C-alpha positions in Angstrom: 55.2 -94.7 -41.4 56.9 -91.6 -42.7 53.5 -90.0 -43.2 52.6 -90.6 -39.6 55.8 -89.0 -38.5 55.0 -85.9 -40.6 51.5 -85.7 -39.2 52.7 -85.6 -35.6 52.9 -82.1 -34.0 56.4 -80.6 -33.5 57.6 -79.5 -30.1 59.3 -76.1 -29.5 62.7 -77.4 -30.4 61.4 -78.9 -33.7 59.7 -75.7 -34.6 62.8 -73.7 -34.0 64.9 -76.1 -36.1 62.4 -75.9 -38.9 62.4 -72.1 -38.9 66.2 -72.1 -39.0 66.3 -74.5 -41.9 63.6 -72.8 -43.9 63.5 -69.0 -43.0 60.3 -67.0 -44.1 60.4 -65.2 -47.3 61.1 -61.5 -47.2 58.0 -59.3 -46.7 57.2 -57.2 -49.8 56.2 -53.5 -49.8 52.5 -54.4 -50.6 52.3 -56.9 -47.8 53.8 -54.2 -45.4 51.2 -51.7 -46.4 48.5 -54.3 -45.7 49.9 -55.0 -42.2 50.1 -51.3 -41.5 46.4 -50.9 -42.6 45.4 -53.8 -40.4 47.3 -52.3 -37.4 45.5 -49.0 -37.9 42.1 -50.7 -38.0 42.9 -52.6 -34.8 43.9 -49.4 -33.0 40.8 -47.6 -34.2 38.5 -50.4 -32.9 40.4 -50.6 -29.6 40.4 -46.8 -29.0 37.7 -45.5 -26.6 34.8 -43.5 -28.0 35.3 -39.7 -27.9 33.7 -37.7 -25.0 30.3 -36.1 -25.7 30.4 -32.3 -26.6 30.0 -29.8 -23.8 26.5 -28.8 -24.9 25.3 -32.4 -24.8 26.8 -32.8 -21.3 25.2 -29.7 -20.0 21.8 -30.4 -21.5 20.6 -32.7 -18.7 21.2 -29.9 -16.1 18.8 -27.6 -17.9 15.9 -29.9 -17.2 13.3 -28.5 -14.8 13.5 -30.0 -11.4 10.3 -31.6 -10.3 8.7 -29.8 -7.4 8.3 -31.9 -4.3 4.8 -33.0 -3.8 2.9 -31.4 -1.0 2.4 -33.7 1.9 -0.9 -34.2 3.6 0.3 -32.3 6.6 1.2 -29.2 4.5 -2.2 -29.3 2.8 -3.9 -29.5 6.2 -1.9 -26.4 7.4 -2.9 -24.4 4.4 -6.5 -25.3 4.7 -6.5 -24.4 8.4 -5.0 -21.0 7.7 -7.6 -20.4 5.0 -10.5 -21.3 7.3 -9.0 -19.1 10.1 -8.8 -16.1 7.7 -12.4 -16.7 6.6 -13.6 -16.8 10.2 -11.8 -13.6 11.2 -13.1 -11.8 8.1 -16.6 -13.0 8.8 -16.4 -11.8 12.4 -15.1 -8.4 11.3 -18.0 -7.9 8.9 -20.5 -8.9 11.5 -19.1 -6.4 14.0 -19.0 -3.7 11.3 -22.7 -4.3 10.4 -23.6 -4.3 14.1 -21.9 -1.0 14.7 -23.5 0.6 11.6 -26.9 -0.6 12.7 -26.4 0.9 16.1 -25.1 4.1 14.6 -28.1 4.4 12.3 -30.5 3.8 15.2 -29.0 6.9 17.0 -29.8 9.2 14.1 -33.0 10.6 12.7 -34.1 8.7 9.6 -33.6 11.8 7.5 -29.8 11.7 7.9 -29.4 8.1 6.7 -32.1 7.3 4.1 -30.1 4.4 2.7 -28.5 1.5 4.5 -25.1 1.4 2.9 -21.9 2.2 4.8 -21.1 5.5 3.1 -24.6 6.8 3.7 -24.7 5.8 7.3 -21.2 7.3 8.1 -21.9 10.5 6.1 -25.3 10.9 7.9 -23.5 10.5 11.2 -21.1 13.3 10.4 -23.9 15.7 9.4 -25.9 14.8 12.5 -22.8 15.4 14.8 -22.3 18.8 13.1 -25.9 19.7 13.7 -25.7 18.6 17.4 -22.6 20.8 17.7 -24.4 23.8 16.3 -27.3 23.1 18.7 -24.9 22.9 21.6 -23.4 26.3 20.7 -26.8 27.9 20.3 -28.0 26.6 23.7 -24.7 27.8 25.3 -25.2 31.2 23.7 -28.7 31.5 24.9 -27.7 30.6 28.4 -25.0 33.3 28.3 -27.5 35.8 27.0 -29.6 35.3 30.0 -26.8 35.7 32.5 -24.8 38.3 30.6 -23.6 41.3 32.5 -25.0 44.7 31.5 -22.7 47.3 30.0 -21.9 45.7 26.6 -18.9 43.6 27.7 -17.3 41.4 25.2 -18.8 38.0 24.5 -16.9 35.0 25.7 -17.0 31.9 23.5 -19.1 28.9 24.7 -17.2 26.4 26.9 -15.4 23.9 24.7 -15.7 26.0 21.5 -12.0 26.8 21.5 -9.3 24.4 22.6 -6.1 26.3 21.7 -6.9 29.3 19.5 -4.1 30.9 17.5 -5.8 34.4 17.8 -7.8 35.9 20.6 -8.0 39.6 19.4 -11.8 39.7 19.6 -12.2 38.5 23.2 -9.3 40.6 24.5 -9.8 43.8 22.5 -13.0 43.3 20.4 -11.0 43.6 17.2 -10.9 41.3 14.2 -11.7 37.8 15.4 -10.7 34.9 17.6 -9.5 32.1 15.3 -8.6 28.5 15.8 -7.6 26.1 13.0 -6.8 22.4 13.2 -5.4 20.6 10.2 -5.7 16.8 10.0 -4.3 15.4 6.7 -6.4 17.2 4.1 -9.2 18.5 6.3 -9.3 21.7 8.4 -11.6 22.5 11.3 -11.8 26.3 11.5 -13.5 28.1 14.3 -14.1 31.9 14.4 -15.6 34.3 16.9 -16.2 37.8 15.5 -18.6 40.7 15.3 -21.7 40.3 13.1 -21.3 42.3 9.9 -23.5 42.3 6.8 -22.0 40.2 3.9 -18.9 39.2 5.8 -19.8 35.4 5.7 -20.1 35.4 1.9 -16.9 37.3 1.4 -15.1 34.9 3.8 -16.3 31.8 2.0 -15.4 33.3 -1.4 -11.9 34.1 -0.1 -11.4 30.7 1.4 -12.4 29.1 -1.9 -9.9 31.2 -3.8 -7.2 30.0 -1.4 -7.9 26.4 -2.3 -10.0 25.6 0.8 -13.4 24.1 -0.1 -16.2 24.5 2.5 -17.7 21.1 3.2 -19.8 22.2 6.2 -20.6 25.4 8.1 -22.5 26.1 11.3 -23.4 29.6 12.4 -24.5 30.6 15.9 -25.3 34.2 16.8 -25.3 36.0 20.2 -26.4 39.6 20.1 -23.8 41.3 18.0 -21.4 38.4 17.9 -21.3 35.3 15.7 -19.7 31.9 16.1 -18.6 30.3 12.9 -17.4 26.7 12.5 -16.1 25.6 9.1 -15.2 22.2 7.9 -12.8 22.7 5.0 -11.0 20.5 2.6 -7.5 21.4 1.4 -7.3 21.1 -2.4 -4.1 20.4 -4.4 -3.7 24.1 -5.4 -3.7 25.3 -1.8 -0.3 26.6 -0.7 -1.0 26.3 3.1 0.2 23.1 4.8 -0.3 23.9 8.6 -3.1 24.9 10.9 -1.3 28.1 11.8 -1.1 29.2 8.2 -4.9 28.6 7.8 -5.6 30.5 11.1 -3.4 33.5 9.9 -5.3 33.6 6.6 -8.7 33.5 8.3 -7.7 36.2 10.8 -6.6 38.4 8.0 -10.0 37.8 6.1 -12.1 38.9 9.1 -9.7 41.8 9.9 -10.2 43.1 6.4 -14.0 42.7 6.8 -13.9 44.7 9.9 -11.8 47.5 8.4 -14.1 47.6 5.3 -17.3 47.4 7.3 
């Protein structure tokens, strides 16, 4: 019966009375150290994990972003633009070939022996220069037939000069009438002067020394006068940059030729 009483659980008052009658033994130093160690372990387990380093946190931002996929509508627009560009380029080439064919048909075969663009355009330039020379010759012949007697000064053919810088030959039969037009690196130089032996070779040599290369030259004579039309290229060493400067140089060349002749 006493054993059954001992086996029964104590209530709160019984536990308090038991603890007052039998107090726990004093905790030794070794047991205190064990409790402190256990407390540290519990705090370490319960503590949150340390935050990741800054390099690890910034690493995901360095990843390349995936480009958005092109939609079907965008692909259709790109394809439409490409097809439009192809059609425009094909039309441009067709028109260019048609114009080159028409231009070649207007020239004698000797001016464009090959069918490439450079040959056709170059032949057209030469053919136009020859037509210009023929026009001047016909105009000079017409003036020769209706020229007044008495050795009056020769007037240039109509359209030969547009805005000459010098008219000393027409007005006073001295030096030359000169007109020079500069377009980028090409000069169209027109001269009306008296015919003199060797003056053309000296003029070409002097122009070459000034950095003006003669690309084309047409010559038309009328009695004692001569019409010269130069097509010049301005080289890098040339110091002249305007048509007026070229006209002044040409006028001086033919004035020296007159004084030395």
